[in-house]
C-alpha positions as CSV (number, residue, x, y, z in Angstrom):
1,M,-14.0,14.7,66.1
2,T,-14.6,12.7,63.0
3,S,-17.5,14.9,62.1
4,K,-15.4,18.1,62.3
5,I,-12.6,16.5,60.2
6,S,-15.1,15.4,57.6
7,Y,-16.7,18.9,57.5
8,S,-13.3,20.6,57.1
9,K,-12.3,18.2,54.3
10,L,-15.5,19.0,52.5
11,I,-14.8,22.7,52.7
12,R,-11.2,22.2,51.5
13,N,-12.5,20.1,48.6
14,E,-15.0,22.8,47.6
15,M,-12.4,25.5,47.9
16,R,-10.1,23.6,45.5
17,Q,-12.9,23.4,43.0
18,M,-13.4,27.2,43.4
19,T,-9.7,28.1,43.1
20,W,-10.6,30.1,39.9
21,L,-13.0,32.2,42.0
22,T,-10.3,32.9,44.6
23,A,-7.9,33.9,41.9
24,I,-10.5,36.4,40.5
25,W,-11.0,38.0,43.9
26,G,-7.3,38.1,44.5
27,L,-6.8,40.0,41.2
28,V,-9.7,42.4,41.8
29,F,-8.9,43.3,45.4
30,G,-5.1,43.2,44.7
31,L,-5.5,45.9,42.2
32,L,-8.0,47.8,44.2
33,I,-6.1,47.9,47.5
34,P,-2.3,47.1,47.7
35,F,-1.5,47.9,44.0
36,R,-3.2,51.2,44.2
37,V,-1.6,52.0,47.5
38,L,1.9,51.0,46.2
39,M,1.5,53.3,43.1
40,V,0.3,56.3,45.1
41,M,3.0,55.9,47.8
42,S,5.7,55.5,45.1
43,V,4.7,58.9,43.7
44,A,4.6,60.4,47.2
45,A,8.1,59.0,48.1
46,S,9.6,60.6,45.0
47,N,8.4,63.9,46.3
48,A,9.3,63.3,49.9
49,D,12.0,66.0,49.9
50,Q,9.5,68.7,48.8
51,W,6.4,67.5,50.7
52,P,5.9,67.7,54.4
53,R,5.6,64.4,56.3
54,Q,2.0,64.9,57.2
55,R,1.0,65.2,53.5
56,I,2.5,61.8,52.8
57,L,0.6,60.3,55.8
58,D,-2.6,61.9,54.6
59,I,-2.1,60.4,51.1
60,F,-1.7,56.9,52.5
61,Y,-4.7,57.3,54.9
62,A,-6.8,58.4,51.9
63,Q,-6.1,55.1,50.1
64,V,-6.8,52.5,52.8
65,G,-9.0,51.6,55.6
66,L,-12.5,53.0,56.2
67,G,-15.0,54.8,54.1
68,R,-13.8,53.6,50.7
69,F,-17.0,53.6,48.6
70,E,-15.5,51.8,45.6
71,N,-14.3,49.0,47.9
72,F,-17.9,48.6,49.2
73,V,-19.3,48.4,45.7
74,F,-16.9,45.6,44.7
75,I,-17.6,43.8,48.0
76,L,-21.3,43.9,47.4
77,L,-20.7,42.6,43.8
78,A,-18.4,39.9,45.2
79,G,-21.2,38.7,47.6
80,A,-23.7,38.4,44.8
81,A,-21.2,36.6,42.5
82,C,-20.2,34.1,45.2
83,A,-23.8,33.2,46.1
84,L,-24.6,32.6,42.4
85,C,-21.6,30.5,41.8
86,A,-22.0,28.4,44.9
87,F,-25.7,27.6,44.6
88,S,-26.3,27.8,40.9
89,Y,-26.8,24.0,41.1
90,L,-30.3,24.6,42.5
91,H,-31.4,25.7,39.0
92,S,-30.3,22.4,37.4
93,A,-32.4,19.3,38.1
94,V,-29.4,17.0,37.1
95,K,-27.0,18.7,39.5
96,L,-29.6,18.9,42.2
97,D,-30.2,15.2,42.0
98,L,-26.5,14.6,42.2
99,Y,-25.9,16.7,45.2
100,H,-28.9,15.4,47.1
101,S,-27.8,11.9,46.4
102,L,-24.7,12.4,48.5
103,A,-24.7,11.1,52.1
104,L,-25.0,14.6,53.4
105,K,-27.9,16.3,55.1
106,R,-29.2,19.4,53.4
107,E,-28.1,21.6,56.3
108,R,-24.5,20.3,56.0
109,L,-24.4,20.7,52.3
110,F,-25.7,24.2,52.7
111,G,-23.1,25.0,55.2
112,V,-20.2,23.6,53.2
113,R,-21.2,25.5,50.0
114,Y,-21.8,28.7,52.0
115,V,-18.5,28.7,54.0
116,S,-16.3,27.6,51.1
117,S,-17.6,30.2,48.7
118,A,-17.4,32.9,51.3
119,M,-13.8,32.0,52.1
120,T,-12.8,32.5,48.4
121,F,-13.6,36.2,49.0
122,G,-12.4,36.4,52.6
123,S,-9.0,35.0,52.0
124,A,-8.4,37.3,49.0
125,Y,-9.7,40.4,50.8
126,L,-7.8,39.9,54.0
127,V,-4.5,39.2,52.2
128,S,-5.0,42.5,50.2
129,Q,-5.6,44.4,53.5
130,I,-2.5,42.8,55.0
131,L,-0.4,43.7,52.0
132,A,-1.6,47.4,52.3
133,I,-0.5,47.4,55.9
134,L,2.9,46.0,54.9
135,I,3.3,48.7,52.3
136,G,2.5,51.3,54.9
137,A,5.1,49.8,57.2
138,F,7.7,49.9,54.4
139,Y,7.1,53.6,54.0
140,G,7.1,54.2,57.7
141,V,3.4,54.8,57.9
142,L,2.3,52.5,60.7
143,S,0.7,53.0,64.1
144,W,-1.6,51.1,66.5
145,Q,-4.5,53.4,65.5
146,L,-3.9,52.5,61.8
147,L,-3.9,48.8,62.7
148,F,-7.1,49.1,64.6
149,E,-8.8,51.0,61.7
150,M,-7.6,48.4,59.2
151,A,-9.0,45.6,61.3
152,A,-12.3,47.5,61.7
153,A,-12.4,48.1,57.9
154,S,-11.7,44.4,57.2
155,L,-14.5,43.2,59.7
156,E,-17.0,45.7,58.2
157,G,-16.1,44.6,54.7
158,I,-16.7,40.9,55.6
159,L,-20.0,41.7,57.2
160,V,-21.1,43.8,54.2
161,F,-20.1,40.9,52.0
162,L,-22.2,38.4,54.1
163,C,-25.2,40.7,53.8
164,S,-25.0,40.9,50.0
165,Y,-24.3,37.1,49.8
166,S,-27.2,36.1,52.0
167,A,-29.6,38.5,50.2
168,V,-28.8,37.0,46.8
169,L,-28.9,33.5,48.3
170,L,-32.5,34.2,49.5
171,S,-33.4,35.2,45.9
172,I,-31.9,31.9,44.7
173,M,-33.9,29.9,47.1
174,L,-37.2,31.6,46.0
175,T,-36.5,30.9,42.3
176,G,-35.7,28.0,40.0
177,K,-34.0,29.7,37.1
178,M,-31.0,31.9,36.8
179,L,-33.0,34.5,34.8
180,T,-35.7,34.8,37.4
181,T,-33.0,34.9,40.1
182,I,-31.5,37.9,38.5
183,F,-34.9,39.5,38.2
184,A,-35.6,38.7,41.8
185,V,-32.3,40.4,42.9
186,G,-33.3,43.5,41.0
187,V,-36.8,43.5,42.5
188,F,-35.3,42.9,46.0
189,A,-33.0,45.9,45.5
190,G,-35.3,48.3,43.8
191,Y,-38.9,47.5,44.7
192,I,-39.3,49.8,47.7
193,P,-37.5,52.7,46.0
194,M,-39.8,52.2,43.0
195,I,-42.9,52.3,45.2
196,W,-41.5,55.4,47.0
197,L,-41.0,57.2,43.7
198,L,-44.5,56.3,42.7
199,V,-46.0,57.6,45.9
200,V,-44.0,60.8,45.6
201,G,-45.3,61.2,42.1
202,M,-48.9,60.7,43.1
203,K,-48.6,63.1,46.0
204,S,-47.0,65.8,43.9
205,V,-49.6,65.5,41.2
206,F,-52.8,65.0,43.2
207,L,-52.1,66.1,46.8
208,T,-51.3,69.6,45.9
209,A,-51.7,70.9,49.4
210,K,-49.0,68.7,50.8
211,L,-46.1,70.8,52.3
212,D,-43.4,68.3,51.6
213,S,-43.2,65.5,48.9
214,Y,-41.4,63.2,51.4
215,S,-40.5,62.9,55.0
216,V,-37.7,61.9,57.3
217,V,-39.4,58.6,57.9
218,E,-39.5,57.8,54.2
219,T,-35.8,58.5,53.8
220,E,-35.0,56.2,56.7
221,I,-37.2,53.5,55.1
222,L,-35.2,54.0,51.8
223,K,-31.9,53.4,53.7
224,C,-33.3,50.1,54.9
225,S,-35.1,49.2,51.6
226,S,-32.6,46.4,50.8
227,P,-29.5,44.8,52.3
228,W,-27.4,46.7,49.7
229,A,-28.9,50.1,50.5
230,F,-28.6,49.3,54.3
231,S,-24.9,48.4,53.9
232,L,-24.1,51.6,52.1
233,S,-26.2,53.9,54.3
234,H,-23.6,54.2,57.1
235,I,-20.4,54.6,55.1
236,L,-19.9,58.2,56.5
237,A,-21.4,57.5,59.9
238,G,-19.3,57.2,63.1
239,R,-16.4,58.9,64.7
240,I,-13.7,60.2,62.4
241,G,-10.4,58.4,62.5
242,L,-7.2,58.4,60.5
243,T,-8.6,56.7,57.4
244,G,-12.3,57.5,57.6
245,N,-15.3,57.2,59.9
246,I,-14.9,54.4,62.4
247,P,-18.1,52.2,62.5
248,S,-19.8,51.8,65.8
249,L,-20.2,48.5,67.5
250,G,-24.0,48.9,67.2
251,W,-23.6,49.2,63.4
252,M,-21.5,46.1,63.2
253,C,-24.0,44.2,65.3
254,Q,-26.8,45.3,62.9
255,L,-24.9,44.1,59.9
256,L,-24.2,40.7,61.6
257,A,-27.9,40.4,62.6
258,L,-29.1,41.2,59.1
259,A,-26.7,38.6,57.5
260,A,-27.7,36.0,60.1
261,A,-31.4,36.6,59.6
262,L,-31.2,36.4,55.8
263,T,-29.0,33.3,56.0
264,A,-31.4,31.6,58.4
265,A,-34.3,32.4,56.1
266,S,-32.4,30.9,53.2
267,L,-31.6,27.7,55.1
268,L,-35.2,27.3,56.1
269,L,-36.3,27.7,52.5
270,Y,-33.6,25.2,51.4
271,R,-34.9,22.6,53.8
272,I,-38.5,22.8,52.5
273,R,-37.6,23.5,48.8
274,K,-38.6,20.6,46.5
275,T,-36.1,19.1,44.2
276,E,-38.7,19.4,41.4
277,A,-38.6,23.2,41.7
278,A,-35.4,23.3,39.6
279,G,-36.2,24.7,36.2
280,N,-39.4,26.5,37.3
281,A,-39.6,30.3,37.4
282,L,-40.4,30.3,41.1
283,A,-39.5,27.6,43.6
284,F,-42.8,28.0,45.5
285,A,-45.9,28.0,43.3
286,K,-48.1,29.7,45.9
287,T,-46.0,32.9,45.6
288,E,-46.7,33.3,41.9
289,G,-50.0,35.3,42.3
290,I,-48.7,37.5,45.1
291,I,-45.6,38.4,43.3
292,K,-47.6,39.1,40.1
293,L,-49.9,41.5,41.8
294,M,-47.0,43.2,43.7
295,L,-45.4,44.0,40.4
296,C,-48.3,44.6,38.1
297,V,-50.3,46.9,40.4
298,P,-47.6,49.6,40.6
299,V,-47.0,49.3,36.8
300,S,-50.7,49.9,36.2
301,I,-50.8,52.9,38.6
302,F,-47.7,54.4,37.0
303,S,-49.2,54.1,33.5
304,A,-52.4,55.8,34.7
305,L,-50.2,58.6,36.2
306,I,-48.5,59.0,32.8
307,A,-51.9,59.2,31.1
308,N,-52.9,62.0,33.6
309,E,-49.8,64.0,32.7
310,L,-50.3,63.5,29.0
311,F,-54.1,63.9,28.6
312,S,-55.6,64.9,32.0
313,S,-58.5,62.6,31.0
314,V,-60.2,60.0,33.2
315,V,-61.0,57.9,30.1
316,W,-57.4,57.8,29.0
317,E,-56.3,57.0,32.6
318,I,-58.6,54.0,32.6
319,I,-57.4,52.9,29.2
320,F,-53.7,53.1,30.2
321,L,-54.4,51.4,33.5
322,L,-56.2,48.5,31.8
323,L,-53.8,48.2,28.8
324,F,-50.5,48.3,30.6
325,G,-51.8,46.3,33.6
326,T,-52.8,43.6,31.2
327,L,-49.5,43.7,29.3
328,S,-47.5,43.5,32.6
329,C,-49.6,40.5,33.7
330,M,-49.0,38.8,30.4
331,I,-45.3,39.4,30.5
332,I,-44.9,38.0,34.0
333,E,-47.1,35.0,33.2
334,F,-44.9,34.4,30.1
335,I,-41.8,34.5,32.4
336,Y,-43.5,32.0,34.7
337,R,-44.5,29.5,32.0
338,W,-42.2,30.4,29.1
339,D,-45.1,29.7,26.8
340,I,-47.0,32.4,24.9
341,R,-50.1,30.2,24.9
342,M,-50.4,30.4,28.7
343,V,-50.4,34.2,29.1
344,F,-54.2,34.3,29.6
345,K,-54.3,31.2,31.7
346,K,-55.2,33.0,35.0
347,R,-57.6,35.7,34.0
348,G,-58.7,36.3,37.6
349,Y,-55.4,38.0,38.3
350,L,-56.1,40.4,35.4
351,A,-59.4,41.5,37.0
352,A,-57.8,41.6,40.5
353,N,-55.0,43.8,39.2
354,F,-57.3,46.2,37.5
355,V,-59.6,46.6,40.5
356,I,-56.8,47.0,43.0
357,A,-54.9,49.5,40.8
358,A,-58.1,51.5,40.0
359,V,-59.1,51.8,43.6
360,L,-55.7,52.9,44.7
361,F,-55.2,55.4,41.8
362,F,-58.6,57.0,41.7
363,S,-59.0,57.3,45.5
364,V,-55.9,59.6,45.4
365,R,-56.9,61.1,42.0
366,F,-60.2,62.4,43.4
367,D,-58.9,62.9,46.9
368,V,-61.5,60.6,48.4
369,M,-59.9,61.0,51.9
370,G,-60.3,64.9,51.7
371,Y,-56.6,65.6,52.1
372,N,-56.5,68.8,50.0
373,T,-59.8,70.1,51.3
374,Y,-59.0,69.5,55.0
375,L,-60.1,72.6,57.1
376,P,-60.8,72.2,60.8
377,A,-63.5,74.3,62.3
378,K,-62.2,77.7,63.7
379,D,-63.3,76.9,67.2
380,E,-61.3,73.7,67.1
381,L,-58.0,75.5,66.6
382,A,-55.6,76.7,69.3
383,A,-53.1,78.4,67.0
384,M,-52.0,78.8,63.4
385,S,-48.9,79.9,61.6
386,V,-47.9,81.1,58.1
387,Q,-44.7,81.4,56.1
388,E,-43.8,82.4,52.6
389,T,-40.4,81.7,51.1
390,R,-39.8,85.2,49.7
391,F,-37.4,86.0,52.5
392,N,-34.6,83.7,53.6
393,I,-34.5,84.3,57.3
394,H,-32.7,82.2,59.9
395,Y,-34.5,81.4,63.2
396,P,-32.1,80.5,65.9
397,E,-34.6,78.3,67.7
398,V,-34.9,76.0,64.7
399,S,-31.3,76.2,63.4
400,K,-30.7,72.5,63.9
401,Y,-33.3,71.8,61.2
402,R,-31.9,74.2,58.7
403,S,-30.4,71.6,56.3
404,S,-33.2,69.2,57.0
405,I,-36.4,68.5,55.0
406,N,-38.2,69.2,58.4
407,Y,-37.0,72.8,58.4
408,K,-40.3,74.2,56.9
409,K,-42.3,72.5,59.5
410,A,-40.0,73.6,62.3
411,V,-40.3,77.2,61.2
412,L,-44.1,76.9,61.2
413,D,-43.9,75.5,64.7
414,Y,-41.8,78.4,65.8
415,L,-44.1,81.0,64.2
416,E,-47.3,79.8,65.8
417,T,-49.7,82.5,67.0
418,D,-53.1,82.5,68.6
419,D,-54.1,85.7,66.6
420,F,-55.2,83.6,63.6
421,D,-58.4,85.3,62.4
422,G,-56.8,86.5,59.2
423,L,-54.8,83.2,58.8
424,Y,-58.0,81.2,58.9
425,Q,-59.4,83.5,56.1
426,L,-56.3,82.7,54.1
427,A,-56.9,79.0,54.7
428,E,-60.5,79.2,53.5
429,S,-59.4,81.0,50.4
430,G,-56.6,78.5,49.8
431,V,-58.8,75.5,50.0
432,Q,-61.2,77.1,47.5
433,N,-58.3,78.0,45.2
434,L,-57.1,74.4,44.9
435,E,-60.2,73.7,42.9
436,K,-60.3,76.8,40.7
437,N,-57.9,79.1,38.8
438,I,-57.0,82.3,40.7
439,N,-57.8,85.6,38.9
440,G,-54.9,88.0,39.2
441,R,-51.6,87.7,41.0
442,S,-51.1,84.9,43.5
443,T,-48.6,83.6,45.9
444,C,-48.0,80.2,47.5
445,I,-48.0,80.1,51.3
446,S,-47.4,77.4,54.0
447,L,-49.9,77.1,56.8
448,K,-50.1,75.1,60.0
449,Y,-53.2,74.1,62.0
450,H,-52.6,73.4,65.7
451,T,-55.9,72.1,67.1
452,K,-56.9,72.2,70.8
453,S,-56.6,68.4,70.8
454,G,-52.9,68.7,70.0
455,K,-53.1,67.6,66.3
456,E,-50.7,69.4,64.0
457,V,-51.4,69.6,60.3
458,Y,-49.3,71.3,57.6
459,R,-50.6,72.4,54.3
460,M,-49.5,74.6,51.3
461,Y,-52.0,76.8,49.4
462,P,-52.1,79.3,46.6
463,V,-53.8,82.5,47.7
464,E,-54.5,85.9,46.1
465,E,-51.6,88.2,46.7
466,E,-53.8,91.2,47.7
467,L,-55.6,89.1,50.4
468,Y,-52.3,87.8,51.7
469,L,-50.8,91.3,51.9
470,D,-53.9,92.6,53.7
471,V,-53.8,89.8,56.3
472,M,-50.1,90.1,56.9
473,D,-50.4,93.9,57.2
474,D,-52.9,93.3,60.1
475,L,-50.8,90.5,61.6
476,M,-47.7,92.7,61.6
477,Q,-49.4,95.1,63.9
478,N,-48.8,92.4,66.6
479,K,-45.4,93.4,68.0
480,E,-44.8,89.9,69.4
481,F,-45.4,88.3,66.0
482,R,-43.3,90.9,64.2
483,E,-40.3,90.3,66.5
484,K,-40.7,86.6,66.1
485,Y,-40.9,86.8,62.3
486,F,-37.9,89.2,62.1
487,P,-35.4,88.1,64.8
488,V,-33.1,91.0,64.0
489,L,-35.5,93.2,66.1
490,T,-34.4,91.4,69.2
491,W,-30.7,91.1,68.6
492,D,-28.2,92.0,71.3
493,E,-24.6,93.0,71.0
494,E,-23.4,89.4,70.8
495,D,-25.8,88.6,67.9
496,I,-24.7,91.7,66.0
497,S,-21.0,91.0,66.5
498,K,-21.1,87.5,65.0
499,N,-22.8,88.6,61.8
500,A,-21.0,89.9,58.8
501,I,-23.3,92.4,57.0
502,Q,-23.6,93.4,53.4
503,A,-26.2,95.6,51.7
504,G,-27.4,95.0,48.2
505,V,-29.1,98.2,47.0
506,Y,-31.2,97.9,43.9
507,M,-30.3,100.8,41.7
508,T,-33.3,101.0,39.4
509,E,-35.5,102.7,42.0
510,I,-35.5,106.4,41.3
511,L,-36.2,107.4,44.9
512,Q,-33.3,105.2,46.1
513,R,-31.0,106.7,43.6
514,R,-32.0,110.2,44.6
515,Q,-31.4,109.4,48.3
516,L,-28.1,107.7,47.8
517,F,-26.9,110.5,45.5
518,R,-27.9,113.2,48.0
519,Q,-26.5,111.3,50.9
520,G,-22.9,111.3,49.5
521,F,-22.4,109.5,46.3
522,S,-22.0,112.7,44.3
523,D,-19.6,114.1,46.9
524,T,-17.1,111.3,46.3
525,D,-17.2,111.5,42.5
526,E,-14.3,113.3,40.9
527,G,-15.0,112.0,37.5
528,L,-18.1,114.2,36.9
529,E,-16.6,117.4,35.7
530,G,-18.1,120.5,37.3
531,T,-21.1,118.7,38.8
532,R,-20.0,119.0,42.4
533,N,-19.2,122.8,42.2
534,T,-21.9,124.1,39.9
535,V,-25.0,122.0,40.4
536,S,-26.5,120.7,43.7
537,A,-28.5,117.4,43.9
538,D,-31.5,119.3,45.2
539,D,-31.7,121.4,42.1
540,M,-31.7,118.4,39.7
541,E,-34.6,116.4,38.3
542,D,-35.0,112.7,39.0
543,E,-34.1,111.8,35.5
544,E,-30.9,113.9,35.6
545,I,-29.9,112.2,38.9
546,G,-30.6,108.8,37.4
547,N,-28.4,109.6,34.4
548,I,-25.5,110.7,36.7
549,I,-25.7,107.6,38.8
550,E,-25.8,105.3,35.8
551,N,-22.5,106.8,34.7
552,E,-19.9,104.1,34.9
553,A,-17.3,106.4,36.4
554,L,-19.6,107.0,39.4
555,T,-20.8,103.5,39.9
556,E,-17.4,102.0,39.8
557,R,-16.3,104.4,42.6
558,A,-19.6,104.0,44.5
559,A,-19.2,100.3,45.2
560,Y,-18.5,97.1,43.3
561,Q,-21.6,96.6,41.1
562,T,-23.1,93.6,39.3
563,D,-26.0,94.3,36.9
564,E,-28.5,96.5,38.8
565,Y,-27.2,96.1,42.4
566,V,-24.6,98.1,44.3
567,Y,-23.0,96.2,47.2
568,I,-21.8,97.8,50.4
569,D,-19.8,95.9,53.0
570,V,-20.5,97.1,56.5
571,P,-17.4,97.5,58.8
572,V,-17.5,96.0,62.2
573,A,-17.5,99.4,63.9
574,D,-20.7,100.4,62.0
575,R,-22.7,97.3,62.4
576,E,-24.5,98.3,65.6
577,R,-25.7,101.7,64.4
578,L,-26.8,100.1,61.1
579,I,-28.9,97.5,62.9
580,E,-30.3,100.2,65.2
581,A,-31.4,102.2,62.2
582,Y,-32.7,99.2,60.3
583,C,-34.8,98.1,63.3
584,K,-36.3,101.5,63.6
585,D,-37.4,101.4,59.9
586,L,-38.5,97.8,60.1
587,E,-40.8,98.5,63.0
588,Q,-42.5,101.3,61.1
589,A,-42.8,99.5,57.8
590,S,-46.0,97.8,56.6
591,W,-45.9,94.3,55.3
592,R,-46.8,95.6,51.8
593,D,-43.7,97.8,51.8
594,I,-41.5,94.9,53.0
595,W,-43.0,92.6,50.4
596,L,-42.2,94.9,47.5
597,A,-38.6,95.5,48.6
598,E,-36.0,94.7,45.9
599,S,-32.9,95.6,48.0
600,Y,-31.7,93.6,51.0
601,L,-29.3,93.3,53.9
602,R,-27.3,90.1,53.9
603,F,-26.3,88.7,57.3
604,T,-23.8,85.9,57.4
605,T,-23.5,84.2,60.8
606,D,-20.0,83.2,61.9
607,Q,-18.8,83.5,58.3
608,V,-20.8,80.3,57.4
609,S,-21.9,81.0,53.8
610,W,-24.8,78.6,53.8
611,Q,-26.2,80.2,56.9
612,T,-27.1,83.5,55.2
613,D,-30.1,85.6,56.0
614,L,-31.6,88.1,53.5
615,Y,-33.7,90.9,55.2
616,P,-35.8,93.2,53.0
617,L,-34.6,96.8,52.4
618,K,-37.0,99.3,50.8
619,D,-36.4,102.8,49.6
620,T,-38.7,104.0,52.4
621,F,-36.1,102.8,55.0
622,E,-34.6,106.3,55.3
623,N,-32.6,105.7,58.5
624,T,-30.9,102.6,57.1
625,L,-30.1,104.2,53.7
626,K,-28.7,107.2,55.4
627,V,-26.3,105.1,57.5
628,L,-25.3,103.1,54.4
629,S,-24.5,106.2,52.4
630,E,-22.3,107.5,55.3
631,I,-20.5,104.1,55.4
632,H,-20.0,104.3,51.7
633,Q,-18.8,107.9,51.8
634,S,-16.4,107.0,54.6
635,G,-15.0,104.1,52.7
636,Q,-14.5,106.2,49.6
637,S,-12.5,108.9,51.4
638,M,-10.0,106.4,52.8
């Protein structure tokens, strides 16, 4: 009992000494939560006679509770500030001697400082949340659901605070100066994103055959790259409630586990940390070399990458790598010793930094692992697939990936075919083209190799356009592949009914103009004096027809037009016959015709604008253009 009383007295004494910190948090969160809510609700109350009750409720819910990003930012900052204020004595040899001379074990001293400084935040934050609830009750906005969400928001805020607090505390334990502590916090927060950016840059510059510059795994790693990133990664996750997304119990447990792990690591370091470490850059001398290499090697690689972009010269890459690697080592050594005479004290790390950075950079620079030139033997393959991004077509089987970075790979998985003789020829050409300039026109394609052993490899290559068109012309003879590539060929009545259809007809094609003109545009024009009665479209030259169609009076009546396109909305009743005509044309068209199409049919599924498909429409699609002209003529006569 005596032990508990003594411990509580110590905490109260520490909190009295940190009253100023409690006052700061009370002011910050008082303005951020209850004051803001009061101001907003006062305005809402003054308009209560004109606004419906639900609008006032929504205004209140938008200001409190869950999902408030600005609250999270201030909570993270509060965690960092509390840790620095409570344990800054570790950087002063005088203060450290004083605290360690007290009749307290290090564990108890650690606990007292930890709890008391955390309570300066917790008391101010919880009071602010309670005041927000009371304001809601005053305005009649109170329910059990709201109380539950406010409690969940308060608990989540405290756990986020503890994560930030314990992360900064770990940085304090590893360092002996305030300056290096701040540097350590910056490195802790940004090191993994920095490495990720460097890797993405290296891949985009040197691994030119890579399909994507980053993957889902990498984005998940970024979310967990630091306690601060982890705390902010789930703000919008969870079931939607009155005030925001309700965090799951699992998420709360993860925050608690992270805070506990970081706190335990800090306590362990505090127990073995020497008193003499105060005033040194790092508290543990053995970590100096490791940290130096961890920081200097990425700097050296980044400088070599810059040299490659500027000069594309191996000599300059070596010079930049050596120069900036040496400078970064000197700067860090100066921070360690704070003595310019000591920057060359440990020359072995200069050599180690250069060797490690050179091996990592030039192994990617010259593709030592053969990533770009990978080409499995033809008899090892079970299937291949190809895609080019000229057409924006939605594949129902992979719709869940549509907004994902995995969508390209999912489409290639869907388009697999065992008829890959031509595709393998494209792959061979693509690998060769990575090392030379292509003569003539080219296009960039995505390929997938699916080996008989089950290995799946995705690559992107530049290939000659003529070769690509020849291969695709042959491949489109395969009915199964054509129907897979263009899902509209297999649509049923249900698929057609849920798609809004619009045609965009490119008006600079003379044949297209002639056809549309003959199919009814001229019959609906009353602004062309004498044309309809004295001259038929069959008797006119292409140039004359083009001049007539370009007449503003005609195009404004024909459809609403922007630049060189005429847009025609297809009524529900005409969708089925239009699709039937389009499928007939599409089945007969060669890939080369499809590739050269400038016009299109736009399909919007369930009125979702981002889920829009653009199918090619060429002037050779006579059945489709005939139906479109009839639809247009019918619309003009109404």
